[in-house]
Structure formats: C-alpha cells, structure tokens
N, C-alpha and C positions, 0 to 999 in steps of 0.2 A: 752570409746570405747568398742565395742561388742567384746567378746571372740570368737564368732562363726565364724569359718574361712569361707572366701568367694572366691569362684572360677571365675577368668576372663579368658577367652580364646581368644587368639590374633592369626589372619591369616591374610597375606597381612597387608593392611591398616586398617583392622577391629579389633575391640575389643568387646567382646561378655560378657556380665555380665549375667550368668546363674542365679544366685539369682533373680536379678532384671528384667531379660528377657528383656534386652536392648542392642541394637546392635549400634554401632558409627562407623564411618569411618573418620579418622583423627580428631575425636573429635566432628564429628557432628553426630546427631542422624540420623539414617536411619529407615525411616517410613514403618513399617510393621504389619500385623495384629497379635494378640495374637497367633492364630493358626499356622501361618507362622513362627513366632518364636519358638514354640514348635517344629515343623518340623526341624529348622534348629538346635536347641538344641540336637535332636537326632543324626542328621547327624555328626555335628562337634565332638560329643563324641564318634563316631564310630571309631576312630583313623585310617581312610582310609579303613576301611572295607566296604563289600558290607551289605546295610540294605536293606532286603527285603521288598518288596512293603506291604506284608500283616502284617509284623512285624511293620513297621512304622505306618500304619494306627491303629494298635492295641495298640500302645504307646501313640500316640497323641489323638486317639478317643477312650479311654477304654469305653468296654460295649456299645457302639453305632455303628450301621449300617452306614457305610458311603461308598458311592459309588467312585470308582477310580477316576471320573471326579472330584471330589472335592480336593483329594490329588493333582491332576493334576494342578489344579488352583493355589494352595500354592507353588508347585514346581516352576511353571513358574514365580509367583511373587517374589520368592526368587532368581532365577536365574536373573531375570531382574534387581532387585534391587542390587545384587552384581556385575553384568556385568558394569552397568552404572555407580555405585560408584568407580569401579576399571579400568575404562578405557578399557572395553572389555574382561578382563580374566574370564573364565568359572570355576567355583568352584564346581559345581554338575555335576558328569556324570551319565548318565542314562544308565544302563545296560538292553538291551531290554528284555522284558518279564520276568524280575527278579526284579530288583530294582533300587537303587540308591547308588552313592559312593561318599564322599567329598573328594576331590583331594589336598587340600592344606595341607601343613604343618602347625601344630596347636601348639601354645605354652600356656600351662595352667599356670596361674599366681594365686598361693594360698595366699590370704591375710589374716593374722591372726596377731592381736595386734600391726598392723602397720607396720609388717615385710612381704616381699615380696620374694618368693621363684620362680623362673621361670623355668618350666620345657618345654623343646622343643620337641615336638613329631613329628616323622616321621614314615614311615612303617618299617624303618630298624635302627634307632638308638634312644638313649634317651640321652640329653645332660642336666645336670645340672647346673644352673647358680645361682649366688646370688647377690642381690642388696641391698642396704640401703635405708632406708627412711629418710626424714628429721625430722621426728617425735620422733626419738630416736636413740641415737649413737650406733654404732656397736661395743660391747665390745669384748674381747677376749674370754670371757666365752660363749657369744652369738654367736661368730663366730664359737667356736667349737661346740655349739648345732647345728647350722645350717648345718655345715659340716657333722656331723653325721646323720643328717635327709636326706641331700642330697645323702650321702654313701648309706644309706637304700634303697633310691629310685632308685638309680643307679644300686644296686645288684639286685633288684626285676626286673627292666627293663630288665637287661641282661638275666636274667633267663626265662624271658618271650620271649625275642627276640630267645633265643636258643629252646625253646620248639616251637615257631611258624615256625623256620627254620627247625627242624624235621618234624613237621607237613606237611610243604610246600614240602619237598623232598619226603615224602611218596606219597603225592597226585601226584606229577610229575611221581614218578616211576609206580604209578598205572595207570596213563593215557597211559603211554609209552607200557604198557602190555596190558591194557585192552581197553582203551580209544578211540584211535584214529578213529576207523572205525565208531563208535556209535556217537561221537560227530559230526564227517563230514556229517554224514547221516541226522543229524537234523538240521545243520548249514544252514541258508539262504543265498544264494550267494548275493555280495552288490547290491545295488539298484542305479541305475544312472538316471533313469527316472520315473516320476510319473504323474498321472492325478488326477485331484480333479471334481468329479462329481457333479452337482447342487442337493442339498439336497432335498431329498424327503419330502412328508409333512406326519405329524404323524396324520393328520385330513383330510381325503378325503374329497375334496369340497372346502378346505379353499383357499382364495383369499391371498396368501402369497408369490406367486411366485417370485416377486422382492427381498423379504428376502432372500428366499431359494437360489435364483441364484446370489443374492448380496454378502452373504456370502462365499460361494464358491469363487466368483471373487476375494473377500479381500483375502482369503488363497493362491489364486494362485499368486496374486501379492506379497505377503510376501514371500512364497517359490521361486518365480521367480527371486527374488533378490539374491539367494544363488549360486555361481558359481559351486559348485560340483554337482548340479542335474539338469536335464532337465525337465522342467515343460510344460505341455501342457497348451496352452492359452485357456482364456474362450470361443473364437469361436469354439474352437475344441470340447468343451464338453457341451456347451448349447444346442445342438441339444438333449441331452439326459435328458432333462427336465421330469421328471415324468416316464421315461422310467422303464419298468419291466425286460429288458434284464438283463442277468447274468453280475454283474460287471466284472467278469473275461473275459466274451467275449468282453464286451466294452473296456477293458484294452488293449486286444489282438489287436483290431482294431484300436487302437491309438497307438499301437507300444511302450507300456510303461512296466515296469516291476511290478510297483505297482500301485494301485489305491486307493484313499480316498474315501469312500462311507458312506452316513450318512441319518438321518431323523433329520427334523427341525419342531419345532412347536412354534407359539407365541401364549401364552393363557393369555389374559390381560396383566399385567404388569411382565409376566414372559416368559422366552424362556427357551425350552426344546430340548435337541439334543443328539443323539446317532450316534456315529462315529467309524468306523473301517478302518484300513490300511490293505489291503490285498495284498497278492503276486498273481500276476497273473499268474507265473508259475505253482503253485501247489493250490492254492487258501488258503493257510495258512494264519492265522490272525497274521500279525505283531505287531499290537497295537490296542487296542479298549478303548473308554471312553464314559462316560454318564455325561452330564451336565444339571443342573437344577439351573436357577439363574434368578434374576430381569433382566429385558430387558435392563436397563441401564447399565449392566455389559457386555453386548455382545462383547464389545472390549476385556474384559479379558477373555471371552470364546474362541474368535476367537484367541488371542495370545497364549492361551495354547495349543490349538489344533495344532497350526504349530510348535509351541515348541516341542510338544511330538512327531510330525511326524519327524521333524530333528533328534531328540535324538533316536527314534526308528530305524531309519536309520543309526544309529552310524555316522553322519556326522561331522566332526571337524569343528567347526566354526572358522573363522577368526574374529577379531575385527570388521572389516567391516560388514561381516555378521550377527554378533551380534547384531549390532546396526541397520542393517536393518530388522532383525526379532523384535526387541523391539519396533521400531517405530511406533507411531500411528499418523495419519493423522489429526485426529479431537478429541475434548473431548465432543463434542455437539451431543447428540443422534438425536436432530431433524434434523442438518445438515446432518447426516449419513444417516438418514432415507431418506430426499429428494434426495441426492446423489444416493442412490440405486434405488430410483424409474426412476430418471433420466437415469441411466445406462442400467435400464429394456426397457425404451422407446427407447433409441438411438439404441439397439441393433436390433430392428424391421425395421429399414431402410425404414420406410414409411414417406411420406411427413409429415402427422400429427403427426407422433411419434416424427419426429426430433424436430419439433415445441415444442411439450410437454416436451423433454428431455432438450431444453435450458431454458425453464421457471422452472423446477426442478433444475436444476443446478444453477440457478440465486438465487432461493431461499435457497439453501444449502449454497451459499456463503453470503446471508444475515443473515443466522443463525450462520455463522462463517467466518468472512471475511479473514481469513488466511488459510482456508482449500484448500490447493493447489492442491489437486486432483480433487476437484470440478471445478476448473478453468481449469484444464486439460480437463475434459468431457466436459466443455462449449467450448474449442477451438475444440475439435475432433467434437463437433455438428455443429459448425459454418462451418466447412469444409466440412462436409457430406451435410449440406442445399445446397451447390452449387450443388451437383450431385441430390439429393432428392427431394429438394423443389425449385428447379429452381431459386434460389436466385442467382443474378447476381454477379459474381466475386468480381468486385470492392466494393460490399457491404459485402460479407461473409467472404472473405479473409483477410480484415485488421481485423475484429473483433476476426477472429481466431487467428491471430498472435498477437494481444494484450491480449488475454486471455491466450495463450501458455506462453508469457513473464511474465505476472503476476503470473502464477503457477511456473515458474524456478526462480523468485525474491523470492518467499516464500521456495520454495524446489528445489535445483537446481540438484538433484539426480532423479528427475521424468524422467524416459525413455519415459514414453507416451507422455509428455508435449514437451519433446525435439524432439520427432519424429514427432508430428504435427508441431512444430516450422520449422523443416527440410523441411518436406514437402511444407510448405507454401512459403518458401525462394525459393525453387525449381520451382514450379508451377507458383507462382505469382510474386515473387520478381525476379526470374530468376538470382538470386545469387548462381550458382551451386557450387561455391566452399565453401561458407558459409554453404550450405545444406549439403554438402558431411561431412563436419567437424563435424555437429550436428549428423549426421546419425552415424558416428563412435564413437561418444562420447555415443549415446544411447546404441551401443552394448556393451560397456564397463560396463554400468550401469547395463543392462540385457541382456545378451546375448540370452536369450530365449524368448526376445519379438519378435513374428512373424511378426506383422505389419511393424515394423521398417526394418526388412529384405525385406519384400515384398515391400514396397515403394523405398526403396534404389535401389533394383533391378530393378523396373521400371524406376525410374530416370536415371539409368546407362544404360539401354536400350535406353532412349531418346537420350542420348549423344555419341549413337553409341559404348558404350563400351559392345560388346554383351556377351563376356565370362563372364565377371564379373557380368553382370546384369543376365545372365541365372543362375549362381553360387547362387546369393542371393535370386532370387526366389525359386529356388530349395531347399534352406535352409529353408525358410519359408515353404515351403510344406512338408518337413521332419518335422518340429515342429508342423505343423497342418496338419496331412496327409489326414484328411477328408475333409478337406476345398474344397468345389468346386470352390471359387474363385481363390485360389492359384494354385490348379491343372490346371484350365482353362488358367489362364494367363501364366503359364509355357508354355502352347500350343502357345499362342500368341506370347510369347518371342522367340521361335522356329521359327515362322513366320516371326517376324520383322528382326531375323537373316539369313533369307533367306533359312532356314532348313525346308522348307514345307512338305516334308514327313514324319518328325519326329513330326512336329505340328500336322498332322492329326491323326497319330497313337495316340498322347497324348490325342488330344481333343475326339477322339472316344472312348477312356476308360472313360473320364469323362461322356460322355453321355450314355455309357452303365450302369455306376452306378446311374445315374440320368437324366432321359429324359426329365425333366421339366425345366432343368436350361438353360435359354436364351443365356447368355453369351457364352457358350460353342458353340452353334451353330453359333453365330456371327462370332468368330473366325476362326470357320471351313470353313465358307463362304470365309473369307479371304485368308485363305491357298489355297483353291480351286480355287480361282479367280487367284492366281498368279500363278497357275500350268496352266491356261488357261481351266480349267473345269468348264465352265459357267454354265452349267445346273445344276451340283450338287451345285454349289456356290449359285445360285438363290433359290434352294430348302432349303438350310440351311439358309439363309437370311429370308426368309419367315417364316420359323419355328421359328427364333428369333424374328420377328416381332410379329407374333401371340402370342407368350408366354409373351412377355414383354408389349404387348399393343402399341408398335410403335417403341420406341427407344432402342438401336442404329439400329435394324434390317432393318428398313426401309432405312436408310442412305446406308448401304452396298447393298442393293437390288438396290437402284437407281444407284450406281456405277457400280455394275455388269450388269445391264441392257444397260448401255451406253458402257461398254467396250465388251459387246457381240454383239454391234451394233442395239440394240432394243432402237433406239433414243427417239420414242414416249412414251414407257413405262418409261424411265428416266425423261423426261420431264414432264409426269404425277405425278411422286413422287415429283419433285420439286413444282408442284403446290398444293400438299398435305401440303408440309412443309411450303410454304408460307401461306396457310391458317391458319395452326397450330400456325404460328408465331405471325399472328394478333390477334388470339382468346386467346392463353395461353402465348406467350412469352416464351416457354419452349424449342424453337428449337434454337440450338446453330448455329452460323455463320459458323463453319468447316463443319456441315453437307451440307450446299449449296457448299462451296469449293470443297468438295471430289466428288460430283457430277459432277460439272462443269469440274472438272479435268478430270473425265472419259469420258466426252464428248468432251475432248481436247478444251474446250473454255477457254483459258487461261485467258482472260480480265476478265471475271465473276469469275473465280477461285481466281485471286489475289484480285479482288474487295472484296470478302467474306473474304478472309485471312487477309485482312487490317481491316475488321471490328472485326475479331477474335482477332487481334493483339491490337486494341484500347480498346476491352471489357476485355482483358486479360484472354481468354479462354485456358485452359491448351492445348487443341488440336492444338494450332498454333505450339507448340514445336515438334509436330509430324513430320514437314515437313522435317526434316533432315533425318529420317529414314523409314516414312511410304510408303509403295509401292504405295498406292494410288497417291502419288504426284510424281512417277518417271517421268512423262512425262513432270514435270515442271522445271526440273533440270537444263536445257540449257539455262533458260530465266534468263536475269539478275535481274529481279525483285526478283527472288528466293533466289540468294545470298545476296541481299540488305538487305531482311527480315530476313535470317539467321544472318548477322550482327549486326542488330538492337536488336535483340534478345540475342545475345551475345554468339551464337553457331559458331563454324567454321564449313565450308564444310567438 
C-alpha cells in the first residue's frame, strides 16, 4: 500500500478524487472532460471563496491564451452534470463580471496508510471527524495519534476562521464608511425582460439566415421557459435580421431591459459566435463571450450561452427551471438543421414556403423520430396551410392534431404543441372546454409564449367573453409590442365587443406605423361599417383588397356595398367570388354568407353557412358575435346552427 496521502472531496452525493481526477455520484462515475474536471478541482478547493475568471483560466490553462467562451462551455458542462445528477441543485454560482463561487459544503477525506480523517469544510466552521477502516484495527496509540492530528487541524482552522472574521469586519466597516455610494452607482438594476436578436453574419453575403435566426429562436425557447424573466418571442425580433440599428434602440422599441446581440458564422465544419448581453438603459455590457467549436457541438454552444445569460442576470433557478435550461430536443445535427430550415420557411407565411416547411419538418422527424419540437413545427405548419395554402380544414386540421399529439406524447412540456392542439380543438373540433384547458396549461409551461395568449384571446372573443378575450390579446401585444397582427387584432377585438370608437383609434395607430398591412384596413372597414360610415368603410376595404390581392378585403367590400344599398356592386362581388371559387377553390363559404347577409337574403346566407358548417370552416363560429350576422339573429335557423356547433345564444 502506498504511503502517499490521497485526498477525496465530498459534497452532496458526489465524491471527487483529486489525484485520479475522477468524479462519482452515489458510486456512479460522472462523465466529464479532463478540462471540466480541472475547473471543478479549482472551484471545490476554493472553500466557498470567489474564484475570479482570469485566475481560473490561468490555473486550468497555464501559459495558454484561452477565450472566455471556452471557460463558459466547461462551466456549463459542469453545471449540467451536477444539476442532473443531484436532482436540480445548483453548485456553481456566477458572480456577474467577476467569476465563480462553489456553494456546497465540502468534506476533505485524507486517505493515508488505509486510515481516513474526514474534515468537513464550511465557510464558518471546521469539524474534525475520525473513522476506522476494515484494513487495520484502531488501537489506543493510533487513536491518540489521530486525535493529535485532528487537534492540530482544528486549532489551525480556528486561527484561520478568526483571521477571516477580522478581515470581513474590516471590509464591512470600510464599506459602511466609504463604499455605499460608489457601489450603488456601479450596480445594475435587476433585469426582468430580455430580447434575443437574430444573429448577424460574420461573413457578408453568406446564405446562413436560417441558422442565425434558428439559433436565436432556440435561445428564446430555452430562456422563455424560465418564469422569472419575460422573453420577447421570435416574431418580435425576426424583423431585425441583418439590421444595422443600435441594439439599445431596438431594445427600447421592444420594451425590454436587456438585449442579447451577436454574430454567427459557419465555416466548413466549424461554428464561430461572438455574443454580448447589453443593458438597454445605459448600454453597459453585462456579459460577453466568444465561441469557436465544431458545428456538431452547436448544442453545447447554445446551452452555454443561455446558461451564461441566466447567471449573468443573477437569476435563481428552481429545479424545474434548471431542467428546462438543460433540456435538449435532439442530439441529431441533421435533424436540427432540417428543423431550422423548416422554421425559416414557416415564418415567411406564403403558400410555397408553408409547403416547404412541412417537408423539412418531416425530414427532421425521419432523422430523429423522437424529435418532439419537429412534430410541433409540423403541427403548426398544417394549421397554417388551411389559411395560406387553401388546404380544406377537413384535410389540414386532423393532420395538425395528430402531429401535435405526437409531439406531446414525446414531451408533454411543449407549450407550442399544446397551443396548436388547443387551437385545433377550438376551431375544428368545437371542443371549447378541452381547448381552454390546454391553453391554460400552456400558460403554466411558458407564460411568455405570445401565440398562446393571442389564440386564447381570439377564442374567448368567439365565445362572447369579451373582457377576458381583450385582456389576453392585449397581453400578447405586450409580449410582442411590434407585432402588427396582435396590435391589429386588438382593434378587431374592440370592434367585436361593440367598442368601435376604440377600435378605430387602435387601428389608425397600426396604419400610422405601417401603411402596408392589409388586415388593419380590413378591421378598420368593419368598425366604420358598424358606425354607418359606409364611404369610409368602402375605402378601407378597397385598400385591404388591393394590398392583399383580394381576400379578405373583397368580402368586407361586398358586405359594405350591400349595407350601403349599392346592391348591384355587391352582386358583382359575388360573381367575382363564384368565378374564383371555380378556378382556385380558395374562396371560403363564409365569404358568400357574409355578403348575402348584407343583402338580407337569409335563405342564401344560411345556405352558405350550412356549407361552412359541413366543411368545418372556422368562420362559422363567428355567427355568435360577428356584427355581419346581426340581421340573422331572429331567425330559428340561427339558433339551430348555434346549438349544433355547441355554442349558446
């Protein structure tokens, strides 16, 4: 047996063999790289003291230039391994802009000649314990020897503790006399909201937008699952792809306190990224990092960035938060690449792009059949295909529902898939209670997911629960303040609630910010028409029609003509719709029912409403609240239809 003493360190369920550089948890080896173990060795031996970043790099990488990003990767790997093995406990505290501190109590076990002396270390006390081994009996002489050893260590520890206490007292006294004003002036206020901008390219002209936007989207998803901060959705930041605008200005327009900005480049099989977290208030750099790694390690890079952001903001993670932050949706780089390209196409919202998105999501699933978020993307694409690709509801929505259910079978914590399932239940299945239950669960999983708030708000409006519906749509608008869809639909919600003056004010604000958004003009036409301002309504509908290429402006225009007594113009619109229906099959049955209702032709209006009912078009649910159908409400067929849908008058 060797006479060389060997130290083992214990903390929580872990035992770290310093000589062998081996970490175990409850007897099982924890897989870590040699450099990660060297970082851990420095931290656990710091006895709870702050280890400055530069000092840590110097000890682990002596005589070598190393960027902060490399250290961040190893810190993240350590945090993830320790958190997963211990059930969520965080052992490494980040001190923003300074370094790291190991927070657990550590027992140092000195092994020599088969005897073990256990020394429990904390920041305030040292306790000496002794144990015996099975290899040699504990004689009285040996007991006295170990006792003397323990006494010497105890006395030394007491002296160190007294010196530390005196030093701490001096620091506190100095701070009270000289320090408060200076420290407060340098301190950053707490950050409660953040936006992640699409990464800019390090190589101008490179065709990697899908990757730069996709990495930002992945970070938003990770950070959005943490309840202590508000994270702007991808829909709020995607418009800033390749923007040269000052990040602070963008952050102010998004109403956040901090903004994550960076550059990204894929060069062959490598990925390079520079990232900085900035305070919107004064432009101060809260954290910055650089990463250079093989592309197959992109998951580690993303994990490290999100981990550093959380710890730079001094957020205390709950065990659930830690699991969200550490979770990876796939280990397949091919599946991930296809998923990113699918998201890229889906965001463009054109007929051709929705079809491409579906194919890329399917390919991602082929690469990894257990890739839950790819099923979620597929579900959302099928839902959008009903609107942008004119796929009949009876074809698109069952596929969307099946894909969402598959996503949730794999991972029942996906707020995105749960939102799609809720929407399908409401719009297609007319399962209003089931939909509401899913929406509320989605909020619990991710309170920052704006689409869930938006769709839930719209569904509440269809049910006539106007106060609740407006509140949810307004919440979506707060989460994504630059969204033209949310701000326009807030105006629509005011109109449905018969608050047309407020609707007009809201929609005029939208048009002032972007005169090319056709839906704002369409909803403005609806509000004008409800007030009997037919000339203004017709002008707004025409603008919507011209900007969109036809729908839905042309439908509103036909109803406004009819309501204004211009019957021939309304009938001409119907003729145009009938021709389009024969040629493209893109016209919905509710378009005809709306115009015939305006003409007060009830038989034709109900004929087309029955077709909408059979085809399961979402517009049929509007009949409960839509002012277009006000003149049908005293007809028995109206109440019969409501009853069959499952709505109450």
